[in-house]
N, C-alpha and C positions, 0 to 999 in steps of 0.2 A: 306729173313728177314721180320719180322712182322712190321706193321705200327700201331702206337698208337696215341691217343689224351689224354693228361694229362691236367686236369683243375686246375686253381688257382683262388681263390676268392680275388679280390682287397680290399674288406672290412676287410679281415683278415690279409693280408700281401701285401707289395708293390711289386706286380708281375713285373711291368715294370723295376723298379730299380734293382731288383734281377737278371733279365735277362741281363740288359745292363752292370751291374758292374762285372759280374762273367763269366769266361770261362767255369767253371765246377760247376754244381749245384746238389742239392739233391732234389728228389721229392718223396712224399709219395706214397705207394701202398695201398690205402684204400680198394680197391677191391682185397683182398688177394687171392681169388680163381683164379685170373689171374696171380699170381706171377710165376707159373710154365711155363708160355708161354713166359716170358721175355727172350730175348737172347741178348748177347753182339753184338752191331752193329745195333740193331733195330732202325728204325726211330721213333721219337716222336715229335708230333706237340703240342705246348703249347697253350692252350685255356684260355684266360682271360675272366672270366664271367662278367655279367653286373655290379655286385656290386650295387652301389647306382645310377648308370647312365644307365637308361633303354635304350636298343638298342645299347650299346657299346661293346657287347661281340663279340668274334671271335678269330681267330688264330693269335698269335703275334710272334711266334718263331718256329724254327725247331732245334731239338737237336738229339743226338745219344746216345744210351745206352752204358755205359762203365763199368758197374758193374752189377752183379746179385743182386737180392733183399737181403737185410740183415737189421738187426736192427740198427737204428741210434738214436742219440739224438742231438738236435740243438746245434751247437757251438756258441760262442759269436759272430762270424762273421755273421752267418746266422740269429741269433736272432734279429739283428738290423733291419731286414726287416719286422718283425712281429709287428702287432698292439696289440697283446695279448701275454701272457706268455704261451709258449709251452714247457713243461719240460718232458713230457712222452717219453718213448722209442717208436719208430714207425718203421714199415717196409718201406723201401725206396730203390731207386736205384740212382746211380750217372749218370748224363747226361753231355755230352759235348755239349755246346751251339754252334751251327753252324751259324745261322742267326737270327737276331732280327728285326722285323718291327712293331713298336708300333703305327705308324701313318697310313700308308696305309695297314692295316691288312686285313686278309680275314674275313670280317664281317659276322655275323650270318644272317643278312638280305639278303646278296648276296648269301650265300650258300643255303638258302631256295629256291632260284630261279634256282639253278643248277640242271640239269636233273638227275645226279647221286648223287651228294653230299647232296641233300635234304634228303637223307636217312641216313645220319650220325646219329649214335645212340645218340650223345650228343644233337641233335636237338629234340629228343623225350624224353629222360630221362636226365634231366639237373642236377641232384644232385650228380652224381658220380664224382670221381676223375680220374679214369682210364678207358679208352675205347679201346678195341682191335678191329681193323678194319678188315673187310673182304678184300680179295685180290682186288676186283674191286673198293671198296671205297678207299683203300690205294693208288692204282695206280692213280685214279682220283684226289685225294688230292695232291699227289706229283706233278702232272702236273699243277694243279691250283696254287700251291704255287710257283713253278718255274717260271710260267708266271708272278706272282705278284712280285717275286724277280727281274726278268728282268726289269720290269717297274720301280721298286723302285730304281734300280741301276742308271737309267737315271735321276731320280729325287733326288738322293743323300740322300734318307731317310733311306736306309737299313744299318744296322750295321752287317758286316761280321766279325766273330771271326777268328783271325789269330791263328794258332796252336803254333807257336814258339815265343811267346811274353810273357812279364810279368815276374812273379816271379818264381824262380826255388827253390824247396825244396832240401836241401842237408843233407844227413843222414850219420853219421859215420858207416862204415861197414868193418873195416880193416881186421878182421879175417874171414869174410864170403864173401868178395867182389868177390873172384874167383867163388863162387857158383852163385852169382847174375849175373856176366858177362857170365857165362857158360850156365845157364838155364833160365835167364831172369825171375827169381822169387825172391821176397823178402818177408821175414816173420818176424813178431815181435809180442811180447806178447799182447794179447787182455784182457781187453779193453785198448786202447790207440789210440789217434787221433792226426793227424797233420792237420794244416790248409791246405786245399787242394790247390795245385797249378797244373798248366797244365803240368809242367815238373818236373822231379826228377833226382837227381844225387847222387852218393855215393862216400864217401871219403875213400881212401885206407890209410894204415898206413903212417903217415907223413902229411896227409891232402890233397893230390892231388886228383883231380877229372878228369876222362878221358872219361866218356860216359854220354849222356843224354837219358832219357827214358820218355815215357808216360805210365800211368797206364791204362790198357785196361780192367782189371777185378779185383774184390776183393771178398774175402770170408773168413769166420772164420771157423777153423777146430780144433777139439780136436785131438792132435797129439800123445796122449799116446799109441795108438795102431796102429800107422802108418796111411796111407792114408785112408780116409773114401770115398768109391766109390760114395755114393749118393751125396756127397758134390761137387765133381768135374765132374760128368758124363755129365753135359751140356756144358762143354768146348770141343773144338775140340780135336781130338785124340792126336795130337802132343803136345798140351798144357798139357793134362793129363799125358803124358809120362814125360814131363819136371818137372811137380809137383812131381811125384813119385820119380824121380831121385834126385831132390833137397832134399826132405824129407829124403830119404834113406841116402844120403851122409852127410847131416847136422846132422842127428841122430847119425851116426857113428863117426863123427869127433868132434862134438861140443855138441850135445844133444839139447833138448828143455827144458829150465828151468821152463816153466809153461805149464799147460795142454792145454790151448786154445791159438792159434796163429791166427793173421790176416795175410792173404796172399795177396800179390799184384802180378798180372800177368803183366809183363812189355813188352813194345814194344820199341826196340832200335830206337832212332831217329837220333843221331848225335854223332860223336867223338869229343872230346876236345883234339886235338893232342898236344897242348902246356901244358896240364895237370895243369890248374890253381889251386891255393890254397888260402885260406883266409890269409889276412894280419896278423891276430892274430889267434892262435890256440883255437878251441872250442871243448869241449867234446860232446855236444849235437847236436841236429839238428838245422840248421840255414837256412836262405834264402838269395839268391843272385838274381840279375836281370839277365835275359837272355842276355841282351846287354853286361853286364860286363864279363860274362863267355866266350863269343865268341870274345871278344875284342882282344885276343892274349896276353894280359898282364899276366905275371906269378903270380901276386898277386892281389887279388880282395877284396873289402870291402863287408861286409854283407849288405843286403838291409836295408834301413832306416826304413822300416815298418815291420822289423822282429818282430815276436811275442815272448812273454816271455814263456819259458818252464814251464810246470807244475811240481808239485812235483812228479807225476807219471813218467814224462819224465826223470827227474833226476835219479830216482830209476832205470829205465830201462837202462840209459846210464852207471850208476855205475855197474849194473849187467853185462853189456856187457864188461866193462873193466876187471871185475873179470873172466869172461869166457875166455877172451883172454889169461889171465895168466895161465889158466889151460893147454893150449897147448903150452906154452912157455918152451923151453928146458933149464931150469935152476934148481938149487937145491932148495928143499923145503924151507930151511932156508932163502935163498935169496929171494924166492918168497914171503914169509911172510913179510920180511922187506919192499919189494916193496909195498905190499898191505897196510901195516900200514902207509907208507909215503903218499900213494895216498889218504887215508881216509881224511887226513887233507886238501887236495886241490881238491879233486875229486867231482863228482856229489853228493856224500853223503852229503858233506858240503853244496853244492848248494841247495840240497833238504831241509836241515834244514834252510838255509837262506830264503827259499821261504815262511816260516811262522814264523821264529824267526829272529830278526834283530840285536840282541846284546847279550852280555854275560848275562846269566840268573841271575847272582849275582850282578855284579858291573855296568853293563850298557855300557861297552866298545862296541862301534859300528863299529870301523874301521875293515873292513873285514880281512885285513892282520894280525890282532892280535887276530882273533877268531879261535878256534880249535873245530872241530867236534869230540866230545868225545863219545865213546860208553859207555852206562850205564853198560851193561853186556859186558865185554871185548871181543874184536874181536876174540882173540885166542881161547876162549872156547865157542863161540857162534856157533849155527848151521847156515846153509846157509841162511835160512829165517831171523834169528835174525841179521845177519851181514848186511843185506840190509834193515831191518826195521827201518824207520826213527824215529819211536817212541822209539827205543833203542838208542837214541842220545840226547845230550845236546850241545848247543853252549856255550863255556866258554872261558874266557881269559886264557893266559898261566899259570898264578899263580893259578887260581881256578881250572884249568884243572889238574894240578899236585896234588893239594890237593884231588880232587875227585878221580882221578885214583889210588892214593896210599891209599885211604880209610880214610883220615883224616877228610873228611866231607861226609855227605850223607843227605838224605831228608826223612821225614816222609810222610805218605800217604796224608796229608793235605798240603804238600809242605814246612813244617817248617824245617829249617836246623838243623842238629845235628852235633856237633863238638866233635872230639876225645879228650879225657882227656890228651892225650900225647902232645897236642899243648899248649904251655905256653902262658901267656897273651901277652908277647912282640911279639911273632910270630903272634898271632891273630890280633893284632893291625897293624903290618907291612903288613900282607896279607889282611887286610880289611875284617876280618871275624867278624860278629856280630851275637849273638844268636837270635836276632829278625828277621833275614833275612828269607824271605819266597818266594817261587816261585810257579808258576802254573804248574801242571802236567796233562797230558791227562790220561784217564783211562788206556791206554796201557802202558804209561810211569810209572804209579804207580806199575804195575806188575813187570816191570824191576827194578824199584827202590827198591822194597821190596827184590828182589834178591840181589841187591847191599848192602843193609843194613845187610842182613844175612850172606853174603859171603865176602865182601870187606871191609866194615867199621870196623875200629879198636876199 
């Protein structure tokens, strides 16, 4: 395995806090010509530069590569450590933090006195982010770090990261869970991101969880033409075989609903023989504490620091629900009824709720009384239109009925139009006023024009 030094500038982001707070981190590959040399399992030593404190630079942590280089964008969680806005997409790798020593670090001044380590490239060229070490420099640095670790352990300065602690990401995978457990591969549409946690588990139908994994590799692949050899060739042969078998079986039984998928290569960590499940049923991904999952309790609460799903998350979850129905052995008419009933309570509604909080017309905000209404009806929409949140409105039951049956619609500027077939008493009873106006996105305007021309009476 290769040995690396990755550098961070404390004037740009809080290097120490980032390392101390997180078990898994993302680090940029600014020297992109070195990306082809990165291997999963490589050792990485984190170098904190001087910043504004001259003479304070040196190695403060040791980590391990757990993903191949790919494009990333800062999440809200990582953005909090930056002192400046970083919004661009950048090439990076995932690292598992093993040990952190921010007090008795390997200082630059001491390394300059070392017979071998004085030749470290970072001591000569200080502006780079990524440095690939020669075999002799790598071996010497490992030895020097391990001696420093042994000293720090006696002085209680060292923070050693435990592998099986903290938060566990739980993902619904009822229809594909047998593939995950068989091949230790998980795939989901890209772009999509989870808040990274050290451990991940998958929920089977009914919500039970029975295995814990770590993610040891990630990559994005266009699956329209099967496996791309160049994408997976740097994985060990047995992993390549598992990826191919997973893609082949999933394509045959379920398909891939989008061209690009992100893949996770998983490593089995632990069985949950009591198969715990959440106290409450959740459609999307949630987070649990490791302590709760191994407690032996049959029902566990989600972690209090669970993050809110994004609109893209809800769309993906709803899409997964629809894909499960494709392979369910029931009549098409019954299947359509199930789909229609799910629309009102499913992730499609949650996606709408993520940016609309009340009925578009009357302002009713109680979630139980809100209906996710398709502008272009589900029954005649194509696959994309059924999942497109811009093809939806949140309405109360009364206004939903009027809209669905074509008694009301909206102009391009959001102005309501009311059918002449509704008399004044009905308008008053249903709280319909010709002065009503709503806001529409550009995409909603396209769907609404269709509604005006085809549904409105």
